[in-house]
C-alpha positions as CSV (number, residue, x, y, z in Angstrom):
1,X,-5.9,134.4,160.7
2,X,-2.6,132.6,161.7
3,X,0.5,132.9,159.0
4,X,1.9,129.3,158.1
5,X,4.4,128.6,156.2
6,X,3.3,125.6,153.5
7,X,5.1,123.1,153.8
8,X,5.7,121.2,149.7
9,X,6.9,117.3,149.1
10,X,11.0,117.3,148.2
11,X,12.6,117.6,145.1
12,X,13.2,114.9,143.4
13,X,17.3,116.0,143.1
14,X,16.6,116.1,147.6
15,X,17.2,113.4,149.7
16,X,17.3,113.8,153.0
17,X,19.8,111.3,155.1
18,X,18.2,107.5,156.5
19,X,16.4,108.2,159.9
20,X,15.7,112.3,159.3
21,X,11.9,113.1,160.2
22,X,9.7,115.9,160.4
23,X,9.9,115.9,164.5
24,X,11.1,119.4,166.3
25,X,11.8,120.7,163.0
26,X,9.6,123.8,161.4
27,X,9.9,123.6,157.7
28,X,11.7,121.2,157.2
29,X,14.4,122.5,158.4
30,X,16.9,120.9,160.8
31,X,16.7,121.5,165.0
32,X,19.8,122.5,166.7
33,X,21.8,119.9,168.7
34,X,21.2,120.3,172.3
35,X,23.8,121.9,174.2
36,X,24.5,124.0,171.3
37,X,22.9,127.2,172.3
38,X,21.1,127.2,169.5
39,X,17.6,127.0,171.2
40,X,18.1,130.0,173.2
41,X,18.9,132.6,170.3
42,X,16.1,133.8,168.7
43,X,15.8,136.4,165.6
44,X,13.3,138.8,165.3
45,X,12.3,138.3,161.4
46,X,9.7,141.4,160.0
47,X,6.7,141.1,158.1
48,X,7.5,140.0,154.0
49,X,6.8,143.5,152.2
50,X,4.4,141.2,150.7
51,X,2.8,139.8,153.0
52,X,-1.1,141.9,153.5
53,X,-1.9,143.5,156.8
54,X,-4.0,141.8,159.3
55,X,-6.3,143.0,162.2
56,X,-5.9,139.4,164.1
57,X,-3.1,139.6,165.8
58,X,0.1,137.1,164.9
59,X,0.6,134.1,166.3
60,X,2.4,130.6,165.8
61,X,1.3,127.6,166.1
62,X,3.3,124.9,167.0
63,X,3.0,122.3,164.1
64,X,0.3,119.4,164.5
65,X,2.2,116.9,165.1
66,X,5.1,118.0,167.1
67,X,4.3,118.4,171.2
68,X,3.6,121.4,173.0
69,X,6.6,121.0,175.0
70,X,8.8,120.9,172.2
71,X,8.5,124.6,171.5
72,X,10.3,127.4,173.2
73,X,9.2,130.0,175.3
74,X,11.2,132.2,173.1
75,X,10.0,131.4,169.8
76,X,6.2,132.6,171.1
77,X,5.7,136.3,170.5
78,X,3.8,138.7,173.1
79,X,0.2,140.0,171.5
80,X,0.1,142.0,169.1
81,X,3.4,141.8,168.0
82,X,5.1,140.7,164.6
83,X,5.4,136.4,164.5
84,X,9.3,135.5,165.9
85,X,10.3,132.9,163.2
86,X,13.2,130.5,165.1
87,X,16.1,131.0,163.9
88,X,18.0,126.8,163.2
89,X,21.4,126.8,162.7
90,X,22.4,123.3,160.5
91,X,24.6,121.1,162.2
92,X,26.6,119.4,159.8
93,X,27.8,116.4,162.6
94,X,24.6,116.0,163.2
95,X,23.4,114.5,160.3
96,X,25.3,111.9,157.4
97,X,26.2,113.8,154.1
98,X,23.3,114.0,151.7
99,X,25.3,112.4,148.4
100,X,27.6,110.7,149.1
101,X,30.4,109.9,145.7
102,X,31.9,107.0,145.1
103,X,35.2,107.6,144.0
104,X,36.3,104.0,142.7
105,X,40.0,102.2,144.7
106,X,42.5,104.3,146.4
107,X,45.3,105.3,144.0
108,X,48.4,102.7,144.1
109,X,52.5,103.8,144.2
110,X,53.7,102.9,140.0
111,X,55.8,99.7,141.0
112,X,59.4,99.1,139.1
113,X,58.2,96.9,136.6
114,X,55.7,99.6,135.5
115,X,59.0,101.9,135.5
116,X,61.0,99.2,133.3
117,X,58.2,98.7,131.0
118,X,57.2,101.9,130.0
119,X,61.0,103.0,129.8
120,X,61.7,99.9,127.3
121,X,58.4,100.8,125.0
122,X,59.6,104.5,125.0
123,X,63.0,103.6,124.1
124,X,62.2,100.9,121.8
125,X,59.5,103.8,120.0
126,X,62.0,106.6,120.1
127,X,64.6,103.9,118.4
128,X,62.5,102.6,115.5
129,X,61.2,106.4,114.6
130,X,64.7,107.9,114.7
131,X,65.9,105.3,112.1
132,X,63.1,105.7,110.4
133,X,63.6,109.7,109.5
134,X,67.3,108.8,109.6
135,X,66.6,106.5,106.3
136,X,64.0,108.7,105.3
137,X,66.3,111.8,105.6
138,X,69.6,109.9,103.9
139,X,66.9,108.6,100.9
140,X,66.0,112.4,100.3
141,X,69.0,113.9,101.3
142,X,70.9,115.6,97.9
143,X,74.0,114.0,99.0
144,X,75.8,112.0,96.9
145,X,77.2,108.4,98.5
146,X,80.6,107.6,98.0
147,X,82.0,104.6,99.4
148,X,86.1,105.2,100.0
149,X,88.4,104.1,97.1
150,X,92.2,102.8,96.8
151,X,93.4,106.1,94.7
152,X,95.6,104.0,92.0
153,X,98.1,105.6,89.1
154,X,96.3,106.4,86.3
155,X,99.4,104.4,84.8
156,X,97.6,101.6,83.1
157,X,100.8,100.5,81.5
158,X,102.0,97.0,82.4
159,X,105.4,95.4,82.3
160,X,106.2,93.7,78.3
161,X,106.6,90.5,80.2
162,X,103.5,89.9,81.9
163,X,100.7,88.4,81.2
164,X,99.1,91.3,80.4
165,X,101.6,93.0,78.6
166,X,101.8,89.8,76.4
167,X,98.5,90.3,76.0
168,X,98.1,93.9,74.9
169,X,101.7,92.8,72.3
170,X,99.5,89.9,71.1
171,X,95.7,90.7,70.4
172,X,95.9,93.4,68.0
173,X,97.7,90.3,65.5
174,X,95.2,87.2,66.6
175,X,92.1,87.0,64.9
176,X,88.6,85.0,65.3
177,X,87.1,83.1,62.2
178,X,83.6,81.5,61.2
179,X,83.3,79.3,58.7
180,X,80.5,78.1,56.9
181,X,80.5,74.3,55.1
182,X,78.9,72.1,53.8
183,X,77.9,70.3,57.2
184,X,77.8,73.5,59.1
185,X,79.7,76.0,60.2
186,X,82.6,76.5,63.3
187,X,84.8,79.0,64.9
188,X,88.7,78.8,65.0
189,X,91.6,81.7,65.7
190,X,94.3,82.4,63.5
191,X,97.0,84.7,63.6
192,X,98.7,87.7,61.3
193,X,101.9,86.6,59.7
194,X,102.7,89.6,57.2
195,X,101.3,93.0,55.6
196,X,99.8,91.4,53.1
197,X,97.4,89.8,54.6
198,X,98.2,86.3,54.9
199,X,96.7,84.3,58.7
200,X,98.1,80.8,59.9
201,X,95.4,78.4,61.3
202,X,94.4,74.7,61.4
203,X,93.5,73.1,59.0
204,X,90.8,71.3,60.7
205,X,89.3,74.8,61.1
206,X,88.7,75.4,57.5
207,X,88.0,71.8,56.1
208,X,86.0,71.9,53.5
209,X,84.9,75.5,54.1
210,X,82.5,77.7,52.0
211,X,83.1,80.7,53.1
212,X,85.6,82.2,55.9
213,X,84.8,85.9,57.9
214,X,87.9,87.3,59.2
215,X,86.9,89.3,62.3
216,X,90.3,91.2,64.3
217,X,90.4,92.4,67.5
218,X,88.6,96.0,66.7
219,X,85.1,94.5,65.6
220,X,86.0,94.5,61.9
221,X,85.0,91.4,59.9
222,X,85.7,90.9,56.5
223,X,85.7,87.6,54.0
224,X,88.9,85.9,53.6
225,X,90.3,83.1,50.9
226,X,91.6,79.7,51.3
227,X,95.4,79.4,50.4
228,X,96.3,76.2,51.1
229,X,96.4,73.8,54.0
230,X,97.4,70.2,55.1
231,X,96.0,68.0,56.6
232,X,98.7,66.3,58.3
233,X,100.1,68.3,59.8
234,X,97.0,70.0,60.7
235,X,97.9,73.4,59.1
236,X,96.2,76.1,56.6
237,X,96.6,79.7,55.0
238,X,94.1,82.1,54.5
239,X,94.1,85.4,53.3
240,X,92.5,88.7,53.9
241,X,92.5,91.8,51.1
242,X,92.2,95.2,51.5
243,X,93.0,95.4,55.4
244,X,95.3,97.8,56.3
245,X,97.0,98.6,59.5
246,X,97.2,94.4,60.1
247,X,100.3,93.9,63.0
248,X,101.9,90.6,62.3
249,X,102.9,88.6,65.0
250,X,106.6,87.9,65.9
251,X,107.6,84.1,65.2
252,X,110.0,82.5,67.8
253,X,112.1,79.3,67.9
254,X,110.5,76.7,69.7
255,X,113.9,74.8,69.9
256,X,115.0,76.8,72.5
257,X,111.7,76.2,74.3
258,X,111.9,74.7,77.5
259,X,110.2,72.6,79.8
260,X,108.7,75.3,82.8
261,X,109.1,77.7,80.7
262,X,105.7,80.6,80.9
263,X,102.9,80.7,78.1
264,X,100.0,82.3,77.6
265,X,97.3,81.5,74.5
266,X,95.3,83.4,73.1
267,X,92.0,82.4,71.0
268,X,87.9,82.2,71.4
269,X,87.1,79.6,73.0
270,X,83.1,78.5,72.2
271,X,83.2,81.5,69.9
272,X,83.9,83.8,73.2
273,X,87.2,86.0,71.2
274,X,90.4,87.6,72.6
275,X,89.6,85.2,75.5
276,X,93.9,85.0,77.0
277,X,94.9,82.3,79.3
278,X,98.2,81.7,80.7
279,X,100.1,78.4,81.8
280,X,103.2,76.9,81.1
281,X,105.1,74.4,78.7
282,X,104.4,70.8,80.8
283,X,106.6,68.4,78.3
284,X,108.1,69.0,74.2
285,X,108.6,66.6,71.5
286,X,105.0,65.0,72.4
287,X,103.8,62.9,70.0
288,X,100.4,63.7,69.2
289,X,98.1,62.3,66.0
290,X,94.6,63.9,65.8
291,X,92.1,64.0,63.3
292,X,91.4,60.1,61.3
293,X,87.5,60.9,60.8
294,X,87.6,59.8,57.1
295,X,88.7,56.1,58.4
296,X,91.3,55.9,55.5
297,X,94.3,57.6,57.6
298,X,94.5,60.7,54.6
299,X,93.1,63.2,57.3
300,X,95.5,62.1,60.4
301,X,97.1,64.7,61.8
302,X,101.2,63.9,63.3
303,X,102.6,66.9,65.6
304,X,105.6,66.4,67.7
305,X,104.3,68.7,70.0
306,X,104.5,71.1,72.7
307,X,102.5,70.2,76.2
308,X,101.2,73.3,77.8
309,X,98.6,73.5,80.5
310,X,97.5,76.7,79.8
311,X,94.1,76.5,79.4
312,X,92.4,75.3,75.9
313,X,88.8,74.4,74.5
314,X,87.5,74.1,71.2
315,X,87.9,77.7,69.4
316,X,91.2,77.9,70.6
317,X,92.9,75.8,67.7
318,X,94.8,77.7,65.5
319,X,95.8,80.2,67.9
320,X,99.1,81.4,69.1
321,X,100.9,79.6,71.9
322,X,103.4,82.8,72.9
323,X,106.7,83.0,75.2
324,X,107.1,85.3,77.8
325,X,108.8,88.3,74.9
326,X,105.5,87.8,72.6
327,X,106.8,85.8,70.4
328,X,105.2,82.7,68.9
329,X,106.2,79.0,70.0
330,X,103.7,77.7,69.3
331,X,100.6,76.7,67.1
332,X,97.8,75.7,69.5
333,X,95.6,72.6,67.8
334,X,94.5,69.8,70.4
335,X,93.4,68.9,73.9
336,X,93.2,65.5,75.4
337,X,89.6,65.1,77.2
338,X,89.2,62.0,79.5
339,X,88.6,58.5,77.7
340,X,85.1,58.8,75.6
341,X,84.0,55.5,77.2
342,X,84.0,57.6,81.2
343,X,81.2,58.0,81.8
344,X,82.2,61.3,83.8
345,X,84.3,62.0,80.9
346,X,85.0,66.5,81.2
347,X,84.4,67.6,77.3
348,X,86.3,70.8,78.3
349,X,89.8,71.3,79.0
350,X,91.7,69.4,81.7
351,X,95.2,71.3,81.6
352,X,96.7,68.7,78.6
353,X,96.4,71.5,75.8
354,X,99.0,70.5,72.2
355,X,100.5,72.6,69.8
356,X,101.9,72.8,67.4
357,X,105.7,73.8,66.9
358,X,106.5,77.2,65.8
359,X,109.2,76.0,63.7
360,X,107.5,73.1,61.4
361,X,104.1,76.1,61.0
362,X,106.8,78.5,60.0
363,X,108.1,76.1,57.4
364,X,104.9,75.0,56.5
365,X,103.1,78.3,56.2
366,X,106.0,79.4,53.3
367,X,105.5,76.3,51.5
368,X,101.3,77.0,51.7
369,X,102.1,80.8,50.5
370,X,104.4,80.2,47.7
371,X,102.8,76.9,46.0
372,X,99.7,76.3,47.6
373,X,100.8,73.2,49.5
374,X,103.3,71.5,52.1
375,X,105.7,68.7,51.1
376,X,106.1,66.0,53.6
377,X,110.3,64.5,54.5
378,X,110.4,60.2,54.2
379,X,111.6,57.9,54.4
380,X,110.2,55.4,51.5
381,X,109.3,52.7,53.7
382,X,105.7,51.2,54.4
383,X,105.2,50.3,58.2
384,X,103.3,47.4,60.0
385,X,100.5,49.8,62.2
386,X,99.3,46.9,63.6
387,X,102.5,45.9,65.5
388,X,102.2,45.8,69.1
389,X,105.6,45.4,69.6
390,X,108.3,47.7,70.6
391,X,109.3,50.3,67.8
392,X,108.0,50.8,64.5
393,X,107.9,48.0,62.4
394,X,108.6,47.5,58.0
395,X,105.4,45.6,56.5
396,X,106.1,43.0,54.9
397,X,104.1,44.4,52.0
398,X,103.1,47.8,50.9
399,X,100.4,49.3,49.2
400,X,98.5,47.0,46.5
401,X,101.3,44.6,46.6
402,X,104.1,46.6,46.4
403,X,107.4,46.2,48.5
404,X,107.1,47.4,51.6
405,X,110.6,49.6,51.1
406,X,110.0,51.6,47.9
407,X,112.7,50.5,45.7
408,X,115.9,53.0,45.7
409,X,113.7,55.7,48.7
410,X,115.7,56.9,51.0
411,X,115.0,54.1,52.8
412,X,116.6,51.4,50.3
413,X,119.3,53.9,50.0
414,X,120.4,53.4,53.5
415,X,119.9,50.0,53.7
416,X,116.2,49.2,55.6
417,X,114.5,46.3,54.7
418,X,111.0,44.4,55.0
419,X,110.4,43.3,58.7
420,X,112.7,45.5,60.3
421,X,111.7,47.2,63.6
422,X,113.1,51.1,64.0
423,X,113.5,51.3,67.9
424,X,115.2,54.9,67.6
425,X,115.9,57.9,65.2
426,X,119.0,60.1,67.1
427,X,119.3,58.3,69.9
428,X,115.3,59.1,71.2
429,X,112.8,56.0,71.4
430,X,110.4,55.3,68.9
431,X,107.5,53.3,70.6
432,X,105.3,53.0,67.6
433,X,104.6,53.5,63.8
434,X,103.2,56.8,65.1
435,X,105.5,58.2,66.7
436,X,108.2,57.1,63.9
437,X,106.1,59.6,61.7
438,X,106.0,62.1,64.4
439,X,109.7,62.2,64.8
440,X,109.7,62.2,60.9
441,X,107.7,65.4,60.1
442,X,109.2,67.2,62.5
443,X,112.6,67.8,60.1
444,X,112.7,69.0,56.7
445,X,113.2,66.9,53.2
446,X,116.9,66.6,53.1
447,X,117.5,66.6,56.6
448,X,120.3,63.6,57.8
449,X,119.1,60.8,60.6
450,X,119.9,58.2,62.1
451,X,118.0,55.2,62.5
452,X,118.5,52.5,65.7
453,X,116.7,49.4,63.7
454,X,116.3,45.7,65.6
455,X,117.5,42.8,62.5
456,X,117.4,39.1,63.8
457,X,117.8,40.0,67.3
458,X,120.5,43.2,66.7
459,X,120.3,45.7,66.7
460,X,122.4,47.7,63.8
461,X,122.2,52.0,63.1
462,X,121.8,53.2,59.3
463,X,122.1,56.4,57.9
464,X,119.5,58.3,56.1
465,X,118.3,61.4,54.1
466,X,115.0,62.3,54.3
467,X,113.3,62.4,50.4
468,X,110.1,64.8,49.9
469,X,106.2,63.9,49.1
470,X,103.9,65.8,48.5
471,X,101.4,66.5,50.7
472,X,97.7,66.8,51.2
């Protein structure tokens, strides 16, 4: 019986190159290439240990499909010898690889734009991360952040004649008045006159008052009583009791005020207490009339005023106007706004403020404190307030048909007649009846005046000594 290797089908994972056959190969072993010398090499193989013994001589039998000429002589064993198994070498150049791996496209070199883009992306990413970490570290750091600041002197003193120095001196003596009356409530300003608690303010601030509350710059508030007021001068005096440490303001001389002098105004505009503004004296001797809401002339104020551009607004009324030495030279009383008919009318200050000269305020305050009322200087004539010419004309008739020149009055003794036109007072021109009243009230009863009178087309000079009348 001849030994023969069994040829099994190739496993599933095995593949042969295309064109490979079983011819000239033993047991699926590739045949040697011609001329390589492999066909002459024969190796005797010892019988397998487990192979069964046989009496018949081993004989190699060629593959059924292989021709006899393809079997070399050296592969045939002699009788009685074990069958020789030919040793065939595999020629790697004789067949294609059994398996081919697809490794994709050939790798290309990195281009310049790719390097630049990668660098920029890396830089941006690193910057963003660094910034975020920096902010996070600053927020979480316990180090106190402190901005640079100029080291100033601890001395907070100011020059006495500076605005700050004037304000520091005057503010302790300035008060805010809250007034409640039958027609509502309002706010004004005043200042302390003496240690007895007398406070000077405007008459229109306390007019028709039922309750007056005074608030000092320390915040302390007390109730005040009305001592007296005069609507013709627009001045009033109220008094507080039981208040210690009062600091009266020093009164100056308004006759010494010159145009251009610096001034400071203190008040409570729109209830903003202790408001300080600064400006200059814009003019002196401004004839100003205010009030007249009643329609009968009893509440009209005639003021020979100091004009200032220091901002004054509602609530400043009654507050002090101070010079460079912190002395009171005026009592803030009125402002000039745009005309009511003007659609662009400005309600607040437009730089035209008026103050009652302190010389006049001092005299009126002294009279009110002594007697509860003030007196007015008069010349004893009735003026024609409808006269449209230049000057103040003496009327033809007085009230209730009485003579326009009071018999045996100051005017009658000076020689004033009905129809005379007064054009000057002490050499200063007057343009109407209001200006004449203002010029007269700027003086005290008993003061002598020189009047220039136009009569029958001719000017004449008359000397008059002012009389006295009780104020309203």
